[in-house]
C-alpha positions as CSV (number, residue, x, y, z in Angstrom):
1,M,-5.6,-16.3,-91.9
2,I,-6.1,-17.0,-88.2
3,E,-5.9,-14.3,-85.5
4,I,-6.1,-15.1,-81.7
5,R,-6.5,-12.2,-79.3
6,L,-8.2,-11.0,-76.2
7,L,-11.9,-10.1,-76.6
8,E,-13.1,-6.5,-76.3
9,T,-16.4,-4.9,-75.7
10,S,-16.5,-3.8,-79.4
11,D,-16.6,-7.6,-80.3
12,V,-19.9,-8.2,-78.6
13,P,-22.0,-7.9,-81.8
14,D,-19.8,-10.6,-83.4
15,L,-20.0,-12.7,-80.2
16,M,-23.8,-12.6,-80.3
17,T,-23.6,-13.8,-84.0
18,L,-21.6,-16.7,-82.7
19,N,-24.1,-17.3,-79.9
20,R,-27.0,-17.4,-82.2
21,A,-25.4,-19.8,-84.6
22,A,-24.8,-22.2,-81.7
23,G,-28.2,-21.6,-80.1
24,W,-26.7,-20.7,-76.7
25,N,-28.6,-18.7,-74.1
26,Q,-26.1,-15.9,-73.3
27,T,-27.0,-12.3,-74.0
28,E,-24.9,-9.1,-74.6
29,A,-25.0,-8.5,-70.9
30,D,-23.5,-11.9,-70.2
31,W,-20.6,-11.2,-72.6
32,L,-20.0,-7.7,-71.1
33,R,-20.0,-9.2,-67.6
34,L,-17.3,-11.8,-68.6
35,L,-15.2,-8.9,-70.1
36,E,-15.7,-6.9,-66.9
37,L,-14.8,-9.7,-64.5
38,E,-11.8,-11.1,-66.4
39,P,-10.7,-8.9,-69.3
40,E,-7.3,-10.8,-69.6
41,G,-9.0,-14.2,-69.6
42,C,-11.4,-13.9,-72.5
43,F,-10.0,-15.2,-75.8
44,G,-11.3,-15.1,-79.4
45,L,-10.2,-16.6,-82.7
46,W,-10.9,-15.0,-86.0
47,C,-10.6,-16.9,-89.3
48,G,-10.7,-15.0,-92.6
49,G,-12.0,-11.9,-90.8
50,R,-14.9,-13.8,-89.1
51,I,-15.3,-14.7,-85.4
52,A,-14.8,-18.5,-85.3
53,A,-14.3,-19.5,-81.7
54,T,-14.1,-18.3,-78.1
55,A,-13.0,-19.5,-74.6
56,T,-13.0,-17.7,-71.3
57,A,-11.4,-18.2,-67.9
58,V,-12.9,-16.5,-64.8
59,C,-10.7,-16.6,-61.7
60,Y,-12.2,-16.8,-58.2
61,G,-9.4,-15.4,-56.1
62,A,-6.3,-17.7,-56.1
63,R,-8.3,-20.8,-55.4
64,L,-10.3,-21.6,-58.5
65,A,-10.8,-20.7,-62.2
66,W,-13.7,-21.6,-64.4
67,I,-13.3,-22.3,-68.1
68,G,-16.4,-21.4,-70.1
69,M,-17.8,-20.2,-73.4
70,V,-15.8,-22.8,-75.3
71,L,-17.7,-22.1,-78.5
72,T,-17.0,-22.7,-82.1
73,H,-19.1,-21.5,-85.0
74,P,-20.6,-24.5,-87.0
75,D,-18.8,-23.3,-90.1
76,F,-15.4,-23.7,-88.4
77,R,-15.6,-26.9,-86.5
78,R,-13.1,-29.8,-86.7
79,R,-10.2,-27.4,-87.2
80,G,-8.7,-27.5,-83.7
81,F,-9.9,-24.0,-82.8
82,A,-11.5,-25.1,-79.5
83,R,-8.3,-26.8,-78.5
84,M,-6.2,-23.7,-79.3
85,L,-8.4,-21.4,-77.2
86,T,-8.9,-23.9,-74.4
87,E,-5.2,-24.2,-74.1
88,R,-4.9,-20.4,-73.9
89,A,-7.5,-20.3,-71.2
90,I,-5.8,-23.1,-69.2
91,A,-2.4,-21.4,-69.4
92,Y,-4.0,-18.2,-68.2
93,A,-5.7,-19.9,-65.3
94,E,-3.0,-22.3,-64.2
95,A,-0.6,-19.5,-63.6
96,R,-3.1,-17.8,-61.2
97,V,-5.1,-20.5,-59.3
98,E,-4.8,-23.8,-57.6
99,W,-7.7,-25.6,-59.3
100,I,-9.5,-25.3,-62.7
101,K,-13.0,-26.5,-63.4
102,L,-15.5,-26.6,-66.3
103,D,-18.8,-28.1,-67.3
104,A,-18.3,-30.4,-70.3
105,T,-20.7,-31.4,-73.0
106,D,-20.4,-34.9,-74.6
107,M,-18.7,-33.3,-77.6
108,G,-16.2,-31.4,-75.5
109,R,-15.4,-34.0,-72.8
110,P,-12.8,-36.0,-74.9
111,L,-10.8,-32.8,-75.5
112,Y,-10.9,-31.9,-71.8
113,L,-9.7,-35.4,-70.8
114,E,-6.8,-35.0,-73.2
115,L,-6.0,-31.6,-71.5
116,G,-5.8,-33.1,-68.1
117,F,-9.3,-32.7,-66.7
118,E,-11.0,-35.5,-64.7
119,D,-14.7,-36.1,-64.2
120,E,-16.1,-34.8,-60.9
121,A,-19.9,-35.0,-61.0
122,P,-22.9,-34.6,-63.4
123,I,-24.7,-31.3,-63.8
124,E,-28.1,-31.1,-65.4
125,R,-30.1,-28.3,-67.1
126,W,-33.8,-28.5,-66.3
127,Q,-36.4,-26.3,-68.0
128,A,-40.1,-25.3,-67.6
129,V,-42.6,-22.7,-68.3
130,L,-43.0,-21.0,-65.0
131,P,-46.6,-21.3,-63.6
132,A,-48.6,-18.3,-62.3
133,S,-48.3,-18.1,-58.5
134,G,-49.7,-14.8,-57.4
135,D,-47.9,-11.8,-56.1
136,P,-44.1,-11.9,-55.6
137,F,-43.1,-13.3,-52.2
138,P,-41.5,-10.6,-50.0
139,L,-37.8,-11.2,-49.6
140,A,-34.9,-9.1,-48.3
141,P,-32.6,-7.2,-50.6
142,F,-29.7,-9.2,-51.8
143,Q,-26.5,-9.3,-49.8
144,V,-23.4,-11.4,-50.5
145,D,-23.1,-14.1,-47.8
146,A,-19.4,-14.9,-48.5
147,D,-19.2,-17.6,-45.7
148,L,-22.3,-19.5,-47.0
149,D,-21.3,-19.2,-50.7
150,G,-17.7,-20.1,-49.9
151,E,-18.8,-23.2,-48.1
152,A,-21.1,-24.2,-51.0
153,F,-18.9,-23.3,-54.0
154,G,-15.4,-23.7,-52.5
155,A,-14.0,-20.3,-53.6
156,D,-14.8,-16.6,-53.3
157,R,-17.0,-15.5,-56.2
158,S,-18.3,-12.3,-54.5
159,A,-17.4,-10.2,-57.5
160,L,-19.5,-12.4,-59.8
161,L,-22.5,-12.4,-57.4
162,L,-22.4,-8.6,-57.1
163,S,-22.3,-8.3,-60.9
164,L,-25.2,-10.7,-61.3
165,A,-27.2,-9.0,-58.6
166,R,-27.5,-5.9,-60.8
167,Q,-30.2,-7.8,-62.7
168,E,-32.4,-9.7,-60.2
169,A,-31.5,-11.0,-56.7
170,A,-32.9,-11.5,-53.2
171,S,-31.9,-13.0,-49.8
172,A,-33.9,-15.0,-47.3
173,N,-33.1,-13.8,-43.8
174,G,-29.5,-14.9,-43.8
175,S,-30.4,-18.5,-44.8
176,G,-29.8,-18.2,-48.5
177,F,-29.9,-16.1,-51.7
178,I,-31.0,-16.3,-55.3
179,L,-30.1,-14.5,-58.5
180,A,-31.7,-14.6,-62.0
181,R,-31.2,-13.0,-65.3
182,P,-32.8,-12.9,-68.8
183,G,-31.4,-15.1,-71.5
184,A,-31.6,-15.2,-75.3
185,Q,-33.8,-18.3,-75.1
186,A,-35.1,-18.4,-71.5
187,L,-34.8,-16.8,-68.1
188,F,-31.9,-18.3,-66.2
189,V,-32.6,-19.2,-62.6
190,G,-29.5,-19.2,-60.4
191,P,-27.2,-19.3,-58.6
192,C,-29.2,-20.2,-55.5
193,V,-27.5,-21.2,-52.3
194,A,-29.4,-22.1,-49.2
195,R,-29.0,-23.9,-45.9
196,A,-32.4,-25.7,-45.9
197,P,-34.9,-26.9,-48.4
198,A,-37.6,-24.5,-47.1
199,A,-35.4,-21.5,-47.8
200,A,-34.4,-22.8,-51.2
201,E,-38.1,-23.4,-52.2
202,R,-39.0,-19.9,-51.0
203,L,-36.2,-18.4,-53.1
204,I,-37.1,-20.3,-56.2
205,R,-40.8,-19.5,-55.9
206,W,-39.9,-15.8,-55.5
207,V,-38.3,-15.9,-59.0
208,A,-41.2,-17.9,-60.4
209,S,-43.8,-15.5,-59.0
210,R,-42.1,-12.6,-60.9
211,H,-41.9,-14.4,-64.2
212,A,-45.1,-16.4,-64.6
213,G,-45.5,-17.8,-68.1
214,E,-41.9,-17.4,-69.1
215,R,-39.6,-20.3,-70.1
216,A,-36.8,-20.8,-67.6
217,F,-33.6,-22.8,-67.4
218,W,-32.3,-24.2,-64.0
219,D,-28.9,-25.8,-63.8
220,L,-28.6,-28.1,-60.8
221,L,-26.4,-30.8,-59.3
222,P,-27.9,-34.3,-58.9
223,A,-25.6,-34.6,-55.9
224,N,-28.2,-32.5,-54.1
225,P,-31.3,-34.8,-54.5
226,Q,-33.5,-32.3,-52.7
227,A,-32.8,-29.8,-55.5
228,V,-33.9,-32.4,-58.0
229,E,-37.1,-33.1,-56.0
230,L,-37.8,-29.4,-55.8
231,A,-37.3,-28.8,-59.5
232,A,-39.6,-31.7,-60.4
233,G,-42.2,-30.4,-57.9
234,L,-42.2,-27.0,-59.6
235,G,-42.8,-28.5,-63.0
236,F,-39.2,-28.5,-64.3
237,A,-37.9,-31.5,-66.4
238,P,-34.3,-32.4,-67.5
239,A,-33.2,-31.0,-70.8
240,R,-29.4,-31.5,-70.9
241,R,-26.8,-33.4,-69.0
242,L,-23.1,-32.4,-68.8
243,V,-20.2,-33.4,-66.7
244,R,-18.4,-31.2,-64.2
245,M,-14.6,-31.7,-64.6
246,V,-11.6,-30.6,-62.6
247,R,-7.9,-30.1,-63.2
248,R,-5.0,-28.9,-61.1
249,G,-3.7,-25.4,-61.7
250,R,-0.6,-24.3,-59.9
251,R,0.4,-26.5,-57.0
252,P,-2.7,-26.7,-54.7
253,A,-2.2,-26.0,-51.0
254,S,-5.1,-28.3,-50.1
255,P,-7.7,-30.5,-51.7
256,F,-10.7,-28.7,-53.2
257,R,-13.8,-28.8,-51.0
258,S,-17.3,-27.6,-51.8
259,N,-20.7,-28.6,-50.5
260,D,-23.1,-29.5,-53.3
261,R,-26.0,-30.0,-50.8
262,L,-26.0,-26.2,-50.3
263,V,-26.2,-25.6,-54.0
264,W,-29.8,-25.4,-55.3
265,A,-29.1,-23.8,-58.6
266,C,-25.7,-23.1,-60.4
267,A,-24.5,-19.9,-61.9
268,G,-24.4,-21.2,-65.4
269,F,-22.0,-23.4,-67.4
270,E,-19.7,-20.4,-68.0
271,Y,-19.4,-19.6,-64.2
272,G,-19.9,-22.8,-62.3
């Protein structure tokens, strides 16, 4: 028997079981954040009383929605569950926003092509064990720079940034910001948005200085070659490569524009 319904906070223990089975990095805090940001856009499928699959859609105003957490337990793959939930998430998003995006694995990309998505750009996950680098660099308390982030990302994700900032965040004198959060497998570094390489490096090194010896993930866009250079210089190496994809939602008022050269670290495959 199959049941599809909205996820609830009481489902988080089951969701973590699903996470662990797939080896994903999200924590209970990540699931609770998704439920807080978009309670009507988080979908789960139960089969025989067990959590089998999930998909989420987070809306950034009326401009963009991000599909994420398209996750199927290994015991329930090849039954069409991912398609069912992705179609639910798309229907939710396309009624509310002009554009829909996601980050696709090689396994998921054929499905997303069938559902109307097109390739936009590669995105890579890099990883490293953070080196010791002395005392933390002094930075300013985090503040949302909506203009800078809007130019970089292409939509207003202030609510997401404020939620992420509850864990770890800092700003660099109005020239950029960074956030970080613990993960099930590794510290997640990002998002980081900055106007210049020097500011980005200072922000990344600030996180590194606070987490010496910890394993860390850093999702970056190769369209910003300076971010690639910075990651390599700090000892990070590529671990995974996905494809960022885009689809029209409701009738767009204008083409979607973002500036990848301002993006030094992404917010995660579930957020963009």
